[in-house]
N, C-alpha and C positions, 0 to 999 in steps of 0.2 A: 254351726249355729251359735248365736251369741250366748245362749244359755250355758254353753260349755266353758265359758270363762271362769277360772277358779276351780275347775274340775280337772283331775288327772286321768287321762285315758290309760287304763291298765294294759300292760303289754306282756309278751312272753317272758322277757327277762325278769320282770318283777314277779310274775306268777311262779316262775321256777323256784324262787326263794321260799315259796309257801307250799311246796310239795314235800312231804315227809318221806325220806328214803330210809327203809329199815336197816339197822346195823346188824352185824353178825350175831350179836347176843340178844337181839330183840325177839320176844315171843309174841303170840297173838294178842296177849293182854297189854303188853307194853306198846304195841303198835296202835292201840286204841280200840275201844268197843263202843259201837253206836247202838243205842236203843231206839227202836222204831215203833211208834203207835200211829199207824196210818191205815187207810183203806176202810172199806165197809162192805156190807153185803151188796149194796147198790153199785159200788165202785171198787171192786176188789183189785182191779188191775193196777191202781195207783200204788198199792203195797208191793206188788211184784216189781214194778218199774223202779221204785225208790230203793228197795233192797238190792236189786241187781246193780244199779248204778253205784251204790255205796260200796258193795263188794269189789267192783271193778276199779274203784278209785284208790284202793289200797288200804282200807281199814282192816284191822286185825280180825274183827268179828262183828257180826250184826246180830243183835237180839231182836227178833220180831215178836211183838206182843199185841195181837189183834184178834178180831173175830175168827171163828172157825173156818169159814169159806176162804177168806184171804190167806189165812195161815196155811191151808192145804195147797193153795195155788203157789204161794211163796216157796214152800218146801219142794213142790214139784219142779219148779223152775230153778231154784237155788238150794239144793239139799244141804249145803254148808251153813245155811242160816240156822240160828238157834232160836227155839221158841220157848225156852225156859227163862224165867226172870232171874236177874243177877245184876252185878255191878256193871255200870256203863260210865263212859266219860263224856257223852253228849247225847242229845235227843233229837230226833226228827219226828214232828207231830203234825197231824191234821190233813195231810194230803189224801184226797179221795174221800173226804168227810164233809158233811153239811151241818153247820152249826145249828140250823133251824130244826133239823131232824135228829139231833144228838140225844141219846138216852142218858140216864143218870150214871150208868156204869161207865160208859165211854167218857163222860165229863169228869167223873171222879178220877179215872186213870190219867187223863190229860193234866188235870190239876195236880195230881200227885207227882207227875214228872216235872212240871213247872216249879213245884215247891222244893225240888232237890238242889236248886241253885247251880245247875250244870249248864254249859253252853247248849243252846237249843235253837233249832230251826222251827219256826211256826209258819205253817202254810194253810191255805184254804180253811178247813173246818176248825182250826185252832187259833185263827187270827183274832177272834173276839176275846180270847183269854189272855192276851199278852200282858195285860195289866196285873195279872196274878203271878207273874214270873218273879223269881227271886235271884236269878242269875242272868248272864248276858244272853240276849235274844237277837236273832236275825229273822226278820219277817220277809216273805217272798211273794208279795201280792202282784197282781196285774192292775191295770188302771181302775177298773170298776171295783175291785176288792179294796184298793186303797181309799177310793172315794167313800165307800161305806164305812171304813174304819175311821176316817177323818171326820165324818159327820159328828158334830158335837165338840170337836176341837177347834173348828173354824171361828166360832164366836160363842159367847156365854149363852146365847139363845139357842144354840144347837142347830144353826143354819146348815142345811144339807150341802154336800159337795157332790157335783156331778162327775161321772167318769170322763166326760168330754173336757172338763176343766183340768183334770189331772193329765189327760193326754196332751193338752195344749201347752202345759208347762210342767213336765214330769220332774225335772230336777228341783224346781221350787217346792213342789208338793212332797217330794221325797225328803227334803230338808225339814219341812214343817212336821212331817210325821215323825222323823227321827228325834226332833227336838221335843215335840209334844208328848210322844209316847215313851221316850227314853230308850229306844231300841235302834239297832242297825236296820236300815231299810234297803232291800234289794228290790227295786221296782222293775219288773220285767217289761220288755218291749223290744223294738228293733234296735234301740240303744238301751242297754241296761244301766240304770242309775243306782249307785250305792251311796247312801248318806248315813253318817253315824253321829251320835250325840256329841262326840268330842270334836266335831268339825271336819272329819275326814270326808272328802268328796271325790268319788271315783266313777268312771264310766267304762263300759265295755262295749265296743262297737264291732262292726264288720261281721256280724252273725249272718249266716245265709237265710234268705227268706223262707226256705223249706223248713226251718226250725219251728215255724208256727204250725205245730201239729199236735193232735191229742196225745196227752201223756208226757209231752216234752218237759213241762214244769215239774212233774213227779221225778223225772230223771235228774233235773237240776237240784231238787231237794235232796236226793240221795248223794249226789256229788258233794254238796255243801255240808251235809251232815257228817260225811266221812272226814272231810277236812277239819271240821270242828273237833271231832273225836281224836284225830291224830295230832292236833295242836292244843289240846285242852290245858296243858301246863303253861304254854305260852300265853294263852288267853287270860290266865290268872294275873299276869304281870304287865300285859300290853293291851291297853284299852283300845288301840287301833286295830288289833289283830282280827276281830270278827269282820270288820269291813274289808280288810285285805284278803281274808280267806273267802269272803263272799265274792269279791271281784275275781279271785282266782277260779272259784267254782264256775262263775259265769263265763270266763274265758275258756276253761276246759270244755264246758258245755258247747260253746259256739264252735270251737276248733273240732270237737268230736263230730258235731253235726256236719261241718264242712267236709271232713274226711269221709263220713258215711255217705254223704250226698253225692260228692263228685259231680255236682251240677244237676242232679236229678232228685226226685222225691224220696223221702225217707219216713221211717216210723220211729217212734220213741225207743223201741228196742234196738234199732239200728244205732241210735245215738249212744245208748249205754254200751253196746258192744264195741264201739270205737274208742271208748275212754282209755283203756290200757295203752293202745298204740299212740294215742294223743299225748298221754303223760310221758311215755317213753321218748317221744319226739321232743317234748319240752325239756326233758332232762339230758338229752344227748349233748355231748361236748360241742361247743361252737368254735 
């Protein structure tokens, strides 16, 4: 497609460079700690999927801080998750939450995380708060979510943006969002478009169509959150790092889906379960 001119299609060789392999002296803290504020009583599964995906991506620890019901389900599925507050190197926020139904306690918790200045993934119910962030942010919207977020940026009059417009020219709108919002944009779709304020333009293609399944985006958020946590120091000195990590997360996500599917239908948990073998294959000597 002509829109891909000027965009770099991310591949396995490039992604391999952004997978952190622990050294002999690394402990769980040095490997990165991801803080997670996701899920809700209405959508508790998003918390389960994001935490599991993050743990399977290779982060040293996940601190899940959320409502009681999602917390119980997270611990049931992933007893290695920690539900006590403490130091983290990155945040994953908003998956499985609805901004319109957000209570004051949840909003205060999200804003508190955004105020820490740490690398952060903002998804779903945290997208409307990106303007309050003090550190590097990667947003992970689909077409309709990006359209809602861009309404007001298109013109001084606040002319609305339709999801169909974003779907028709996803790369263009990803760039507009990155420039207008000052964040890295990972726009989900059959082709994933990643645009950053510094001009980085990346795509990830060849994802299986079976990837379009409930909870898949929550898994992607967990993968990306883990990568941000394991590269938090690099992000401090390399402005292009969030975009490259976002592309790596999208590629791992797509490859894991293909591995889990083998040509057939899959669930989001299938994708998360296939992440370790996918990363091992990426890291295997060529």
